[in-house]
C-alpha positions as a printed NumPy array, in Angstrom:
array([[  4.069, -15.098, -11.611],
       [  1.94 , -17.969, -12.246],
       [ -0.473, -16.424,  -9.753],
       [ -0.65 , -13.151, -12.078],
       [  1.15 , -13.682, -15.361],
       [  1.796, -11.403, -18.087],
       [ -0.928,  -9.286, -17.857],
       [  0.597,  -8.207, -14.327],
       [  3.887,  -7.903, -15.731],
       [  2.879,  -5.754, -18.001],
       [  0.615,  -3.662, -15.798],
       [  3.683,  -3.007, -13.363],
       [  5.815,  -2.052, -16.719],
       [  3.07 ,   0.574, -17.553],
       [  3.248,   1.985, -14.228],
       [  7.434,   1.909, -14.08 ],
       [  7.405,   3.954, -17.434],
       [  4.813,   6.205, -16.21 ],
       [  6.459,   6.583, -13.051],
       [  9.799,   7.637, -14.899],
       [  8.134,   9.815, -17.531],
       [  6.629,  11.849, -14.866],
       [  9.603,  11.909, -12.531],
       [  7.276,  10.74 , -10.065],
       [  9.37 ,   9.084,  -7.027],
       [  6.577,   8.489,  -5.06 ],
       [  4.892,   6.349,  -7.772],
       [  8.034,   4.625,  -8.449],
       [  8.203,   3.673,  -4.668],
       [  4.722,   1.99 ,  -4.759],
       [  6.027,  -0.315,  -7.181],
       [  8.157,  -2.119,  -5.189],
       [  7.886,  -3.861,  -1.775],
       [  9.084,  -2.71 ,   1.596],
       [ 12.383,  -4.722,   1.581],
       [ 12.883,  -4.817,  -2.267],
       [ 16.365,  -5.247,  -3.702],
       [ 16.95 ,  -2.946,  -6.457],
       [ 20.144,  -3.697,  -8.976],
       [ 20.951,  -0.929, -10.827],
       [ 24.049,  -1.902, -12.346],
       [ 24.914,  -5.928, -12.023],
       [ 28.489,  -5.423,  -9.939],
       [ 27.329,  -2.465,  -7.537],
       [ 25.373,  -3.146,  -3.996],
       [ 21.865,  -3.539,  -4.23 ],
       [ 19.842,  -0.356,  -3.041],
       [ 17.664,  -2.285,  -0.551],
       [ 14.247,  -1.312,   0.556],
       [ 11.733,   1.681,  -0.317],
       [ 14.083,   4.748,   0.829],
       [ 17.065,   3.713,  -1.063],
       [ 14.963,   3.302,  -4.262],
       [ 13.019,   6.59 ,  -3.358],
       [ 16.645,   8.612,  -3.023],
       [ 17.79 ,   7.216,  -6.386],
       [ 14.434,   8.274,  -8.416],
       [ 14.219,  11.646,  -6.316],
       [ 18.142,  11.822,  -7.926],
       [ 17.216,  10.862, -11.391],
       [ 14.078,  13.116, -11.628],
       [ 16.011,  16.012, -10.968],
       [ 18.307,  15.623, -13.621],
       [ 16.007,  14.12 , -16.718],
       [ 12.957,  15.941, -18.703],
       [ 11.238,  14.773, -21.96 ],
       [ 11.435,  11.206, -21.235],
       [ 10.106,   8.797, -22.999],
       [ 10.085,   4.826, -21.934],
       [  8.678,   2.014, -24.17 ],
       [  9.397,  -1.909, -23.629],
       [  8.849,  -5.411, -25.021],
       [  8.614,  -8.482, -22.688],
       [ 10.762, -10.994, -23.531],
       [  9.609, -13.931, -21.087],
       [  7.816, -15.088, -17.934],
       [  8.842, -17.535, -15.472],
       [  6.896, -18.674, -12.415],
       [  8.895, -15.949, -10.235],
       [ 10.188, -13.481, -12.872],
       [  9.166, -11.234, -16.015],
       [ 11.917, -10.27 , -18.435],
       [ 11.85 ,  -6.914, -20.924],
       [ 13.951,  -5.345, -23.194],
       [ 13.507,  -1.609, -22.581],
       [ 14.16 ,   1.443, -24.42 ],
       [ 14.235,   5.06 , -22.519],
       [ 15.463,   8.366, -24.135],
       [ 15.612,  11.636, -21.92 ],
       [ 17.202,  15.211, -22.187],
       [ 19.966,  15.278, -19.158],
       [ 19.912,  18.415, -17.085],
       [ 21.157,  20.449, -17.061],
       [ 23.692,  20.217, -20.021],
       [ 20.665,  19.96 , -22.281],
       [ 22.563,  16.304, -23.776],
       [ 20.132,  13.882, -25.36 ],
       [ 20.37 ,  10.507, -23.927],
       [ 19.545,   7.097, -25.413],
       [ 19.344,   3.721, -23.166],
       [ 18.782,   0.357, -24.094],
       [ 18.175,  -2.404, -21.67 ],
       [ 17.01 ,  -5.695, -20.245],
       [ 15.684,  -5.606, -16.899],
       [ 13.912,  -8.669, -14.391],
       [ 11.612,  -8.09 , -12.135],
       [ 10.402, -10.877,  -9.367],
       [  7.031,  -9.852,  -8.375],
       [  4.982, -10.79 ,  -5.404],
       [  1.287, -11.607,  -5.243],
       [  0.431,  -7.809,  -5.025],
       [  2.309,  -7.097,  -7.825],
       [  5.055,  -5.189,  -5.895],
       [  8.597,  -6.095,  -6.823],
       [ 10.754,  -8.204,  -4.726],
       [ 13.807,  -8.002,  -6.707],
       [ 14.803,  -5.894,  -9.594],
       [ 17.736,  -5.853, -11.826],
       [ 18.666,  -4.125, -15.047],
       [ 21.562,  -3.688, -17.488],
       [ 21.875,  -1.026, -20.002],
       [ 23.79 ,   0.655, -22.414],
       [ 23.647,   4.757, -22.696],
       [ 24.608,   7.144, -26.291],
       [ 24.716,  10.343, -25.198],
       [ 24.61 ,  13.017, -27.564],
       [ 26.797,  16.434, -26.525],
       [ 24.769,  19.536, -27.147],
       [ 27.146,  22.203, -28.197]])
């Protein structure tokens, strides 16, 4: 990340949040390189490539509304940005309220595309009655 630093990672995170909040899988996929690795959870095999990432984001877009995303950048190395993030949304069709609190790492190439993405998060879900 030494070629573009803090501002490039911040821009990437802003677009990531915008893609999530608008439920836009196309915008999300554009943030990743063609051969990107996407680790949603540490112990599962990563998704590989834009089509796998698109499918994942399409499934999420169909089950979430009223989405809010925020982040704090924790560190940047020469290759990787690390951020603490929080999100909330209403799950469909149950209408349960979900809060997520997590950490992500994103390794960006010279074009600002993510080549390797990892996230860890905890969920709090309030059941609607």
